[in-house]
C-alpha positions as CSV (number, residue, x, y, z in Angstrom):
1,M,100.9,67.9,-221.0
2,S,100.6,68.6,-217.4
3,A,100.5,66.4,-214.3
4,R,97.7,64.9,-212.2
5,P,98.5,61.5,-210.8
6,A,96.2,58.6,-211.1
7,T,98.4,56.7,-208.7
8,A,99.2,57.5,-204.9
9,R,102.1,59.6,-206.0
10,S,102.5,62.6,-203.6
11,S,103.4,65.3,-206.1
12,P,104.3,65.6,-209.7
13,P,107.9,65.5,-210.7
14,P,109.9,68.5,-211.8
15,A,109.5,69.1,-215.6
16,L,113.3,69.6,-216.2
17,E,116.5,67.9,-214.9
18,T,118.5,71.0,-215.8
19,G,118.1,74.5,-217.0
20,A,115.3,75.6,-214.4
21,E,117.2,78.8,-214.0
22,H,116.9,79.8,-217.5
23,V,113.3,79.2,-217.3
24,G,112.9,81.7,-214.7
25,V,114.9,84.5,-216.5
26,R,112.8,83.8,-219.8
27,L,109.5,83.7,-217.5
28,R,110.3,87.2,-216.3
29,Q,111.1,88.6,-219.8
30,L,107.9,87.2,-221.1
31,R,105.8,88.6,-218.3
32,E,107.5,92.1,-218.5
33,Q,107.0,92.4,-222.3
34,A,103.2,91.4,-221.8
35,G,103.0,94.3,-219.2
36,I,101.6,91.7,-216.5
37,S,102.6,92.0,-212.9
38,L,103.6,88.8,-211.0
39,S,100.4,88.9,-209.1
40,E,98.3,89.1,-212.2
41,L,100.0,86.4,-214.0
42,A,99.6,84.1,-210.9
43,R,95.8,84.8,-211.0
44,R,95.5,84.2,-214.7
45,A,97.5,80.9,-214.6
46,G,95.9,79.7,-211.2
47,V,99.5,79.3,-209.9
48,G,100.6,80.6,-206.4
49,K,102.5,83.9,-206.4
50,A,105.3,82.5,-204.3
51,T,105.7,79.6,-206.9
52,L,106.0,82.1,-209.7
53,S,108.4,84.2,-207.8
54,G,110.5,81.2,-207.0
55,L,110.5,80.3,-210.6
56,E,111.6,83.8,-211.7
57,N,114.3,83.7,-209.2
58,G,115.6,80.3,-210.1
59,T,115.1,78.9,-206.7
60,R,112.1,76.4,-207.9
61,N,112.1,73.8,-210.5
62,P,108.5,74.1,-212.2
63,T,106.2,71.1,-212.7
64,L,105.0,70.5,-216.2
65,D,101.6,71.5,-214.9
66,T,102.9,74.9,-213.9
67,L,104.7,75.4,-217.2
68,W,101.5,74.6,-219.2
69,S,99.4,76.9,-217.0
70,V,101.9,79.8,-217.2
71,T,102.4,79.6,-220.9
72,A,98.6,79.5,-221.7
73,A,98.1,82.6,-219.5
74,L,100.8,84.3,-221.5
75,G,99.5,83.1,-224.8
76,V,102.8,81.5,-226.0
77,P,104.0,78.1,-226.8
78,I,105.9,76.3,-224.0
79,T,109.1,76.5,-226.0
80,A,109.0,80.3,-225.6
81,I,109.6,79.9,-221.8
82,L,112.1,77.0,-222.4
83,A,114.3,79.0,-224.6
84,G,117.8,78.8,-223.3
85,A,117.2,75.8,-221.3
86,Q,119.6,72.9,-221.6
87,A,117.1,70.3,-221.3
88,G,115.1,69.2,-224.4
89,T,113.2,66.7,-222.4
90,V,110.1,67.8,-220.2
91,R,108.5,65.3,-217.8
92,G,105.1,65.1,-216.1
93,T,103.4,62.3,-214.2
94,A,102.5,60.1,-217.1
95,V,104.4,61.8,-220.2
96,E,108.0,62.3,-221.1
97,A,108.3,64.5,-224.1
98,T,111.5,65.4,-226.0
99,L,111.4,68.4,-228.2
100,L,112.6,67.6,-231.7
101,Q,111.7,70.7,-233.7
102,V,110.1,74.1,-233.5
103,F,108.5,75.3,-236.7
104,D,107.3,78.9,-237.1
105,D,104.8,79.6,-240.0
106,D,103.5,83.2,-240.2
107,A,101.4,83.5,-237.1
108,V,101.5,79.8,-236.1
109,T,104.2,78.1,-234.1
110,Y,104.4,74.3,-234.1
111,E,106.2,72.1,-231.7
112,L,107.2,68.5,-232.5
113,Y,107.8,66.1,-229.7
114,R,108.8,62.3,-229.3
115,M,106.6,61.3,-226.5
116,V,106.5,58.2,-224.1
117,V,103.6,57.4,-221.9
118,P,104.3,54.6,-219.5
119,P,101.4,52.4,-218.3
120,G,99.8,52.9,-214.8
121,T,99.3,56.8,-214.7
122,T,97.0,59.4,-216.1
123,Q,98.2,62.8,-216.9
124,S,95.8,65.8,-217.2
125,S,96.7,69.0,-218.9
126,P,95.0,72.4,-218.5
127,A,93.6,74.1,-221.4
128,H,95.9,75.9,-223.8
129,H,95.1,79.3,-225.2
130,T,92.2,79.5,-227.8
131,G,92.8,77.7,-231.0
132,V,95.8,75.3,-229.9
133,T,95.4,71.9,-231.3
134,E,97.3,68.7,-230.6
135,H,98.0,66.0,-233.1
136,I,99.5,62.6,-232.1
137,T,100.7,59.7,-234.2
138,V,101.1,56.3,-232.1
139,F,104.0,53.8,-233.0
140,D,103.6,51.5,-230.3
141,G,101.2,50.8,-227.3
142,V,97.6,51.9,-227.1
143,L,96.9,55.5,-226.1
144,R,93.8,57.2,-224.7
145,A,94.1,61.0,-225.2
146,G,92.2,64.2,-225.8
147,P,89.6,66.2,-224.3
148,A,89.0,65.1,-220.6
149,D,85.3,64.7,-221.2
150,A,85.7,62.7,-224.4
151,P,89.2,61.2,-224.8
152,L,90.1,59.3,-228.1
153,T,91.9,56.0,-228.4
154,A,94.7,55.4,-230.8
155,H,96.4,52.1,-231.7
156,P,99.8,51.6,-233.5
157,G,99.5,53.6,-236.8
158,D,96.6,55.7,-235.7
159,H,96.5,59.5,-235.6
160,I,94.1,61.5,-233.4
161,S,94.0,65.2,-233.0
162,W,91.7,67.7,-231.0
163,P,91.3,71.3,-230.0
164,S,93.4,71.4,-226.8
165,D,92.0,74.7,-225.5
166,V,90.1,72.5,-223.2
167,P,91.3,70.3,-220.2
168,H,92.6,67.0,-221.7
169,L,94.5,64.0,-220.6
170,Y,97.0,61.2,-221.8
171,E,97.0,57.6,-220.6
172,A,98.6,54.4,-221.8
173,I,95.9,51.5,-222.1
174,G,97.3,48.0,-221.2
175,D,100.8,47.1,-220.1
176,T,102.8,48.5,-222.9
177,P,104.4,52.0,-223.1
178,V,103.1,54.1,-225.7
179,H,105.7,55.6,-228.1
180,A,104.3,58.5,-230.3
181,S,104.9,61.8,-231.9
182,L,103.1,64.8,-230.6
183,L,102.7,67.9,-232.7
184,I,101.2,71.0,-231.0
185,R,100.0,74.0,-233.2
186,Y,99.8,77.2,-231.5
187,P,98.1,80.1,-233.5
188,Q,99.1,83.5,-232.1
189,P,96.3,84.5,-229.6
190,P,94.0,87.3,-230.5
191,T,95.1,90.7,-229.4
192,P,92.9,92.1,-226.3
193,R,90.8,95.0,-227.1
């Protein structure tokens, strides 16, 4: 879930209404635990060093695209970086996702979200780390989602899933907002050799 406008919008909205300062503290902790410099994380995530510095210092409110890129580069679920944040809802250009529950099962973390996708925009997400999968059940509206090069379509009552370690997208088809559940499954990334 990251943002790329399909409309003439100038820039993606901030992912969080409140709690951005907590994200910076947590980002620095995770980066330091991984033994990665700010420059190296910026390179791996494809995000500007000044952007990451601003996030860590609490002077920037991240976009959802930035959060996904950084957590993918660190090999952690997005909730690892949002720990302590006051907001349970993150926003992208075309997705609003409210975290309902985080489940840990051995070496796998699951995040369950309530998701709303309004009509008229498309949201693109960068690849997550290897082995991450997404599972969506649609309750209302028609959703096009999945790998950017082969998206799937789901109607009310349908379930779709895909490996999300590739670029992927979300888009409401028609004039009705999509209401759905999103389950993201994050296996621990392999240890580098």
